[in-house]
C-alpha positions in Angstrom: 0.0 0.0 0.0 1.3 3.5 -0.9 1.4 5.4 2.3 2.1 9.1 1.6 0.9 12.4 2.8 -0.4 15.2 0.7 2.3 17.9 0.8 1.6 21.5 -0.1 3.1 21.2 -3.6 1.0 18.1 -4.3 -2.1 19.8 -3.0 -1.4 22.9 -5.1 -1.0 20.8 -8.2 -4.3 19.0 -7.6 -6.0 22.3 -6.9 -4.6 23.9 -10.1 -5.8 20.9 -12.1 -9.3 21.1 -10.7 -9.5 24.9 -11.1 -8.3 24.7 -14.7 -11.7 23.1 -15.5 -13.5 26.4 -14.8 -15.8 27.8 -12.1 -18.9 25.9 -12.9 -17.1 22.5 -13.2 -15.3 23.2 -9.9 -18.7 23.7 -8.2 -19.9 20.3 -9.7 -16.6 18.7 -8.5 -17.2 20.0 -5.0 -20.6 18.4 -4.9 -19.1 15.2 -6.3 -16.4 15.2 -3.6 -19.0 15.9 -0.9 -21.0 12.9 -2.2 -17.9 10.6 -2.0 -17.2 10.5 -5.8 -13.6 9.7 -6.6 -12.4 12.4 -8.9 -9.2 11.7 -11.0 -7.6 14.7 -9.2 -8.3 13.1 -5.8 -7.3 9.6 -6.8 -5.1 7.9 -4.2 -5.8 10.4 -1.4 -6.9 9.3 2.1 -10.2 10.5 3.4 -8.4 13.2 5.4 -6.5 14.4 2.4 -9.7 14.5 0.3 -11.3 16.6 3.0 -8.3 19.0 2.9 -8.6 19.2 -0.8 -12.3 19.9 -0.6 -11.9 22.5 2.1 -9.3 24.3 0.0 -11.6 24.2 -3.1 -14.4 25.6 -1.0 -12.2 28.4 0.2 -11.1 29.3 -3.3 -14.6 29.2 -4.6 -15.9 31.4 -1.8 -14.2 34.3 -3.5 -16.7 34.0 -6.4 -19.8 34.0 -4.2 -22.8 32.4 -5.9 -21.8 33.3 -9.4 -19.2 32.4 -11.9 -17.9 34.9 -14.5 -18.4 34.0 -18.1 
């Protein structure tokens, strides 16, 4: 079993990959992660690491409020 921890650079790379999909897709990905869906960008993460990734995504998306720019 691959036992590793999500370091800051790995987290940053995963966040960048998710955010590159665009605002609307990131919102869908947040819902998917909350529902337990295994996204490619979260593959191989522990439950705690997925929760950290999800928390970071939510924090980033809070900047946009309820809307996404076109």
